[in-house]
matplotlib code that plots the C-alpha trace (Angstrom):
import matplotlib.pyplot as plt

x = [96.3, 94.6, 91.3, 91.4, 89.9, 86.4, 86.1, 83.7, 81.4, 83.5, 86.7, 85.2, 84.1, 87.5, 89.2, 86.8, 87.5, 91.3, 91.2, 89.0, 91.4, 94.3, 92.7, 90.5, 92.1, 89.8, 91.8, 95.2, 96.5, 99.9, 98.5, 96.3, 99.1, 101.3, 98.7, 97.9, 101.5, 102.0, 99.1, 100.8, 104.0, 102.0, 100.1, 103.4, 104.8, 101.8, 101.8, 105.5, 105.7, 102.3, 103.4, 106.5, 104.5, 102.9, 105.1, 107.9, 105.5, 105.4, 109.2, 109.8, 110.1, 112.5, 114.5, 114.8, 116.0, 118.4, 120.1, 119.7, 117.8, 115.0, 111.4, 111.7, 114.8, 113.4, 110.2, 112.5, 112.6, 108.9, 109.0, 112.1, 110.4, 107.2, 109.1, 111.2, 108.0, 106.3, 109.2, 110.3, 107.1, 106.3, 109.9, 110.0, 106.9, 108.3, 111.6, 109.8, 108.0, 111.4, 113.6, 110.9, 108.5, 109.3, 113.0, 112.7, 110.2, 112.8, 115.3, 112.8, 112.1, 115.8, 116.5, 113.7, 114.8, 118.5, 117.6, 115.5, 118.5, 120.7, 117.9, 117.9, 121.7, 122.3, 124.7, 124.0, 120.9, 122.2, 123.0, 119.4, 118.1, 120.0, 118.9, 115.3, 115.5, 116.8, 113.9, 111.6, 113.1, 112.5, 108.9, 108.3, 109.3, 107.2, 104.1, 104.2, 104.9, 102.6, 99.5, 101.1, 101.6, 98.0, 97.2, 99.9, 99.0, 95.2, 92.6, 90.9, 87.6, 89.2, 91.1, 88.6, 88.9, 92.8, 92.7, 90.4, 92.9, 95.7, 93.6, 93.0, 96.7, 97.4, 94.8, 96.1, 99.6, 98.7, 96.2, 98.1, 101.5, 101.3, 100.0, 102.7, 105.3, 104.3, 104.6, 108.0, 109.4, 108.2, 109.6, 112.8, 113.5, 113.1, 115.4, 112.9, 110.4, 112.9, 114.4, 110.9, 111.0, 113.9, 111.8, 109.0, 111.3, 113.1, 109.8, 108.5, 111.7, 111.4, 107.7, 108.3, 111.3, 109.4, 105.9, 105.6, 105.2, 108.3, 108.8, 107.7, 110.5, 109.4, 109.7, 113.4, 114.6, 112.9, 114.0, 112.7, 115.2, 114.7, 114.0, 116.5, 115.9, 112.1, 112.6, 114.8, 112.4, 109.4, 111.1, 112.3, 108.9, 107.1, 109.6, 109.2, 105.4, 105.4, 107.8, 105.6, 102.6, 104.4, 107.3, 105.2, 103.7, 107.0, 109.2, 106.9, 104.5, 101.6, 100.9, 102.1, 102.3, 105.1, 107.6, 109.5, 106.3, 105.5, 109.0, 108.7, 105.3, 106.8, 109.7, 107.2, 105.2, 108.3, 109.7, 106.3, 106.2, 109.8, 108.8, 105.8, 108.0, 110.8, 108.3, 107.2, 110.8, 112.0, 111.7, 111.0, 109.4, 108.7, 105.0, 103.7, 101.7, 99.0, 98.4, 97.0, 94.7, 93.1, 90.0, 89.5, 93.0, 92.9, 89.5, 90.7, 93.8, 91.7, 89.2, 92.0, 93.6, 90.3, 89.3, 92.7, 92.5, 89.2, 90.3, 93.3, 90.9, 89.5, 93.0, 93.9, 90.7, 89.2, 91.6, 91.1, 87.3, 87.2, 89.6, 88.5, 84.8, 83.7, 86.2, 87.4, 90.4, 93.3, 92.5, 88.9, 90.1, 92.5, 89.8, 87.4, 90.1, 90.8, 87.2, 87.7, 90.9, 89.5, 86.4, 88.5, 90.6, 87.5, 85.6, 88.5, 87.9, 84.1, 84.4, 86.6, 84.1, 81.4, 83.6, 84.1, 80.4, 78.8, 81.4, 84.2, 82.5, 79.2, 80.9, 83.1, 79.9, 78.3, 81.5, 81.5, 77.8, 78.2, 81.1, 79.0, 76.1, 78.6, 80.2, 76.8, 76.0, 79.4, 78.5, 75.0, 75.0, 77.9, 76.4, 73.3, 74.5, 78.0, 80.5, 77.9, 77.1, 80.8, 81.6, 78.6, 79.4, 83.1, 82.2, 80.0, 82.7, 85.5, 83.5, 82.6, 86.1, 87.3, 84.7, 85.9, 89.5, 89.0, 86.7, 88.9, 92.1, 90.4, 89.0, 92.2, 94.3, 91.9, 92.8, 96.3, 98.9, 101.4, 104.4, 102.5, 101.2, 104.1, 104.1, 100.3, 100.3, 103.0, 100.8, 97.8, 99.9, 101.3, 97.8, 96.9, 100.1, 99.7, 96.1, 97.3, 99.9, 97.5, 94.8, 97.1, 97.9, 94.7, 92.2, 94.3, 94.4, 90.6, 90.0, 92.3, 90.6, 87.1, 87.7, 88.5, 91.4, 94.9, 95.0, 97.1, 94.3, 91.5, 91.2, 89.7, 86.8, 84.9, 82.2, 84.7, 86.3, 82.9, 82.1, 85.5, 84.9, 81.5, 82.9, 85.9, 83.8, 81.3, 84.3, 85.2, 81.7, 82.0, 85.3, 83.6, 80.6, 83.1, 84.7, 81.2, 80.3, 83.6, 82.8, 79.3, 80.6, 83.2, 80.8, 79.9, 83.4, 84.6, 87.0, 90.6, 92.8, 96.4, 98.9, 101.1, 104.9, 105.1, 103.2]
y = [124.5, 121.5, 120.5, 117.4, 114.3, 113.5, 110.5, 107.7, 106.9, 103.9, 105.8, 108.7, 106.3, 104.7, 108.1, 109.2, 106.0, 106.4, 110.0, 109.1, 106.4, 108.8, 111.5, 109.6, 108.3, 105.3, 104.2, 105.0, 101.4, 102.5, 104.4, 101.5, 98.9, 101.2, 101.5, 97.8, 96.8, 99.6, 98.1, 94.7, 96.2, 97.8, 94.5, 92.6, 95.3, 94.7, 90.9, 90.2, 91.9, 90.5, 87.0, 87.3, 88.4, 85.0, 82.5, 82.4, 81.3, 77.7, 77.5, 78.2, 74.5, 73.8, 76.9, 75.8, 72.4, 73.7, 76.3, 74.4, 77.4, 77.7, 78.5, 81.9, 82.7, 81.7, 83.8, 86.8, 85.8, 86.8, 89.6, 91.4, 91.7, 93.1, 95.5, 96.8, 97.5, 99.2, 101.4, 102.5, 102.7, 106.4, 107.4, 105.4, 107.3, 110.7, 109.9, 108.9, 112.3, 114.0, 112.1, 110.6, 107.7, 105.7, 106.0, 104.9, 102.1, 100.6, 100.7, 99.0, 96.2, 95.7, 95.7, 93.3, 90.9, 91.0, 90.5, 87.5, 86.0, 86.5, 85.0, 81.9, 81.6, 82.6, 80.1, 81.2, 82.3, 85.8, 86.5, 85.3, 87.7, 90.7, 89.8, 89.5, 93.1, 94.3, 92.5, 94.4, 97.7, 96.8, 95.8, 99.1, 101.0, 98.9, 99.0, 102.8, 103.8, 101.3, 103.0, 106.4, 105.8, 105.0, 108.7, 109.0, 105.8, 105.9, 108.7, 109.8, 108.2, 104.7, 105.0, 102.9, 99.8, 100.0, 100.3, 97.2, 95.4, 96.2, 95.0, 91.7, 91.2, 91.9, 89.3, 86.8, 87.1, 86.9, 84.0, 81.8, 82.4, 79.5, 77.0, 78.0, 77.9, 74.4, 73.2, 74.8, 73.5, 69.9, 69.9, 72.0, 72.9, 76.2, 78.2, 78.0, 80.2, 83.1, 82.2, 82.1, 85.9, 86.1, 85.5, 87.6, 90.4, 90.5, 90.5, 93.3, 95.3, 95.0, 96.0, 98.9, 100.2, 100.1, 101.1, 103.1, 106.9, 109.0, 111.2, 114.8, 117.3, 119.2, 116.1, 115.6, 119.1, 121.4, 122.6, 119.7, 117.8, 114.4, 114.6, 112.1, 113.0, 112.6, 109.3, 107.9, 109.1, 107.7, 104.4, 103.9, 104.7, 102.3, 99.5, 100.0, 99.9, 96.8, 95.0, 95.9, 94.3, 91.1, 90.4, 88.8, 86.2, 85.6, 85.2, 83.4, 81.8, 83.0, 86.5, 87.9, 91.7, 92.5, 95.2, 94.8, 95.6, 98.6, 99.9, 99.5, 101.2, 104.1, 104.4, 104.4, 107.2, 109.3, 108.7, 109.7, 112.9, 113.7, 113.1, 115.4, 118.1, 117.7, 117.9, 121.4, 122.6, 121.3, 123.2, 120.1, 117.6, 114.0, 114.5, 118.1, 118.9, 120.5, 117.1, 115.6, 118.6, 117.6, 115.7, 113.6, 112.3, 111.7, 109.9, 107.7, 106.7, 106.0, 103.9, 101.9, 101.1, 100.1, 97.9, 96.2, 95.5, 93.7, 91.7, 90.4, 89.0, 86.6, 85.3, 85.1, 83.8, 81.8, 78.8, 78.3, 78.4, 76.1, 73.6, 73.5, 74.6, 73.1, 70.2, 70.5, 68.5, 70.5, 69.9, 71.1, 74.0, 75.2, 75.0, 77.1, 79.6, 80.1, 81.2, 84.8, 85.6, 83.9, 86.1, 89.2, 88.4, 87.8, 90.9, 93.4, 94.4, 94.4, 96.5, 99.0, 99.3, 100.1, 102.8, 104.4, 104.2, 105.2, 107.3, 106.5, 108.0, 106.3, 102.9, 103.4, 103.7, 100.7, 98.6, 99.4, 98.8, 95.4, 94.5, 95.4, 93.1, 90.3, 90.7, 90.7, 87.5, 86.0, 86.6, 85.1, 82.3, 79.8, 78.5, 77.4, 76.6, 75.3, 75.7, 77.3, 79.8, 80.8, 80.7, 82.8, 85.8, 85.6, 85.8, 88.9, 90.6, 90.0, 91.0, 94.3, 94.6, 94.5, 97.2, 99.4, 99.0, 100.1, 103.0, 104.3, 104.1, 106.0, 108.6, 109.1, 109.5, 111.7, 115.4, 114.8, 117.1, 115.3, 115.8, 114.4, 111.1, 109.0, 110.0, 109.8, 106.4, 105.4, 106.6, 104.7, 101.5, 102.2, 102.6, 99.2, 97.6, 99.1, 97.8, 94.3, 94.4, 95.8, 93.3, 90.3, 91.4, 93.1, 90.7, 87.7, 89.1, 89.7, 86.2, 84.7, 86.7, 86.1, 82.4, 82.5, 80.1, 80.3, 80.0, 76.8, 75.1, 75.7, 72.1, 71.3, 73.8, 74.1, 76.1, 78.6, 79.0, 79.7, 82.3, 83.9, 84.0, 85.7, 88.3, 89.0, 89.6, 91.7, 94.0, 93.9, 95.0, 98.0, 99.0, 98.8, 100.8, 103.4, 103.4, 103.7, 106.7, 108.3, 107.7, 109.2, 112.2, 112.8, 112.4, 116.1, 117.4, 119.9, 118.9, 118.6, 121.6, 121.1, 121.6, 124.5, 124.1, 126.7, 124.7]
z = [50.5, 49.0, 50.7, 52.9, 51.1, 52.1, 54.4, 54.0, 56.9, 58.0, 57.8, 59.8, 62.6, 62.7, 62.9, 65.7, 67.7, 67.3, 68.4, 71.4, 72.5, 72.1, 74.3, 76.8, 80.0, 79.7, 76.7, 78.1, 78.4, 79.5, 82.4, 83.4, 83.2, 85.3, 87.9, 87.9, 88.4, 91.0, 93.0, 92.7, 94.2, 97.1, 97.7, 98.0, 100.2, 102.6, 102.2, 103.0, 106.4, 107.4, 106.4, 108.6, 111.6, 111.9, 109.9, 112.5, 115.3, 114.0, 113.8, 117.5, 118.5, 115.6, 116.5, 120.1, 119.0, 116.3, 118.6, 121.9, 123.3, 125.8, 124.7, 126.4, 124.4, 121.0, 121.6, 121.1, 117.4, 117.2, 119.8, 118.4, 114.9, 116.4, 118.7, 115.7, 113.7, 116.6, 117.6, 114.1, 112.0, 112.7, 112.1, 108.9, 107.7, 108.5, 106.9, 103.7, 103.8, 103.9, 101.5, 99.2, 99.9, 96.7, 97.4, 101.0, 100.1, 97.7, 100.5, 102.9, 100.4, 99.8, 103.5, 104.3, 101.5, 102.5, 106.2, 105.2, 103.5, 106.6, 108.8, 106.6, 106.7, 110.3, 112.0, 115.5, 117.5, 118.2, 114.5, 113.7, 116.3, 114.9, 111.3, 112.6, 114.0, 110.7, 109.0, 111.4, 110.3, 106.7, 107.5, 109.4, 106.3, 104.0, 106.1, 106.7, 103.1, 101.4, 102.8, 102.3, 98.6, 97.9, 97.4, 94.8, 92.9, 92.4, 92.1, 95.3, 94.4, 94.3, 97.5, 99.5, 97.2, 97.3, 101.1, 101.0, 98.8, 101.2, 104.1, 102.2, 101.6, 105.3, 106.4, 103.9, 105.1, 108.8, 108.4, 106.0, 107.6, 110.1, 107.5, 104.9, 107.6, 108.6, 105.1, 104.5, 107.8, 107.2, 103.7, 103.9, 107.5, 109.4, 107.2, 104.4, 106.1, 105.7, 102.4, 100.8, 101.0, 98.5, 95.3, 96.6, 97.6, 94.2, 92.4, 94.6, 94.1, 90.3, 90.3, 92.6, 90.6, 87.3, 88.2, 91.4, 90.8, 91.2, 94.3, 93.9, 93.7, 96.8, 98.9, 98.1, 98.9, 101.3, 104.7, 106.8, 108.9, 110.5, 114.2, 115.6, 119.2, 118.9, 117.1, 119.9, 122.6, 120.9, 120.1, 123.6, 125.0, 122.7, 123.3, 127.1, 126.8, 124.5, 126.9, 129.9, 128.2, 127.2, 129.6, 132.3, 130.0, 128.2, 131.2, 133.6, 131.3, 133.6, 132.4, 135.7, 136.2, 138.7, 139.6, 136.3, 134.3, 136.5, 136.0, 132.3, 132.2, 134.3, 131.9, 128.9, 130.6, 131.4, 127.8, 126.3, 128.4, 127.3, 123.7, 123.8, 125.4, 122.9, 120.0, 121.1, 121.1, 117.7, 114.5, 112.4, 114.8, 114.1, 114.9, 114.9, 118.0, 115.8, 114.2, 117.4, 117.8, 114.5, 115.8, 112.7, 112.9, 116.6, 116.5, 113.7, 115.7, 118.8, 117.0, 115.3, 118.7, 120.3, 117.5, 117.3, 121.0, 120.5, 117.5, 119.4, 122.0, 119.4, 118.8, 122.5, 124.1, 121.2, 121.3, 125.0, 124.7, 121.7, 123.2, 126.8, 126.8, 123.5, 123.6, 120.0, 118.8, 117.4, 113.8, 114.1, 116.4, 113.7, 111.1, 113.2, 114.0, 110.3, 109.7, 110.9, 108.9, 105.8, 106.0, 106.6, 103.5, 101.3, 102.6, 102.1, 98.5, 98.5, 101.7, 99.9, 97.0, 99.6, 101.1, 97.7, 96.9, 100.3, 102.0, 104.5, 107.6, 107.1, 106.5, 109.6, 111.7, 109.9, 110.4, 114.2, 114.5, 112.8, 115.1, 118.1, 117.0, 116.3, 119.8, 121.5, 119.7, 120.7, 124.3, 124.0, 121.4, 122.0, 125.2, 123.4, 119.8, 120.4, 117.5, 115.2, 117.9, 117.9, 114.2, 113.0, 115.4, 114.5, 110.8, 111.5, 113.6, 111.1, 108.0, 109.6, 110.9, 107.2, 106.4, 109.4, 108.4, 104.8, 105.9, 108.8, 106.8, 103.9, 106.2, 108.2, 105.1, 103.3, 102.7, 104.1, 102.8, 100.5, 102.8, 105.8, 104.4, 105.5, 109.2, 109.5, 107.8, 110.4, 113.2, 111.9, 111.8, 115.2, 116.7, 115.3, 116.6, 120.1, 120.1, 119.3, 122.0, 124.6, 123.6, 124.0, 127.6, 128.7, 127.2, 128.4, 131.9, 131.9, 130.7, 133.3, 136.1, 134.9, 134.6, 138.4, 137.7, 136.2, 132.4, 132.7, 134.8, 132.3, 131.2, 134.6, 134.4, 131.1, 132.7, 134.1, 130.7, 129.1, 131.8, 131.3, 127.5, 128.0, 130.4, 128.2, 125.1, 127.1, 127.9, 124.2, 123.3, 125.6, 123.9, 120.4, 121.7, 122.8, 119.3, 117.8, 120.0, 118.9, 115.3, 115.6, 117.5, 114.8, 111.9, 111.8, 112.1, 109.5, 106.8, 107.8, 107.2, 106.3, 109.2, 108.3, 108.6, 111.3, 113.8]

ax = plt.figure().add_subplot(projection="3d")
ax.plot(x, y, z, "-o")
ax.set_aspect("equal")
plt.show()
């Protein structure tokens, strides 16, 4: 064999660089491009459902006029979407674990996009309502499986920043939905707020098809079967609870809590008990009972629900306080109210990097501690410093909320067995949704009671509104302190052990 020709120093360096690029992951451009576009697909899958959570609110007057419907009727366009997400998100996550998360996510994106088309073309109110429910089903699939697929898309050490990115996309969708909706309605009519999803959905579907990682073989086969009975019991219980929390305000306009609400809550409790019993008797349950005995998971879900309840208070109570106690005109009020969501959107990715660098549990505690400080300031400052005394605490609260979200999502999804990521992601999203529903009802009721007058009479008593705001956020502070105690108590818990199939 002839000896290899001797290389010059320059040729040797070029060969070394070429071999390094070929073998080092850092130089694997194909892998980086695939990851980058996969993250773009996941970001769109989080943005689109969040956008449609808020964009339809500004269309309610136009819908009432177009379909000659009452305000109570058109509110179902918003409520039906939220109910569908709340009822179906856990089942969507579990189904993804069984048949493949990528496969089901593609179905969810396609369903959401097609339902948006039918919403935009609906000739009658009832067809619009049916299409909106179908859109909610697609949204439930997208929201559950987007978080679940993070562990299959990026390395574990980068999970925090991706969770922060998804939090940013959620905040952007929720906060800019009303303004985008207003522009579309003024320029093209109410149908445009649904039809705008078509180009976004087609782009999302293309990116997801080409770049999301393929489902693992063991996820497609296996012996697991979808728990239809458990899904129905859970869905009915959640719908009953959500209706109990919203029906009074929706039907009477006064937030009353009467016999219908009590009946719905009783039905939710009975359905929940039946669900728990059924899950102990089914070979392949929707939620394995052993999961809820895992303290790190249960504490993560509890904290998520408490924090979401508090964040909803800022959206429910804030407009009344700014309008009737600080006497802001609508334009300035809208600008002030946008400060919180804007900060949450900007803080998401930096918060995720902090989580990766400093640890999820530590940043969970820091996020809750910062929220506590901001809420204390929110109780104390506005009376003396006016608008500035309201905006600064809100900025502190929402910035630390972004940190908490990235950290808690990362910690909850850490060390999860691959075939359980979907259902746990669904449970995490469910805890957030239930917190929002509870916060809208509970915090609104506390504010109305603490103001000593009905919510519709607040214009006559600025001092009462200010007192009600302080009491409401004092209660909110107590809830965040409870979440902080939960986080500190859970800090020393042992690492999560996978839940065996037999449990």
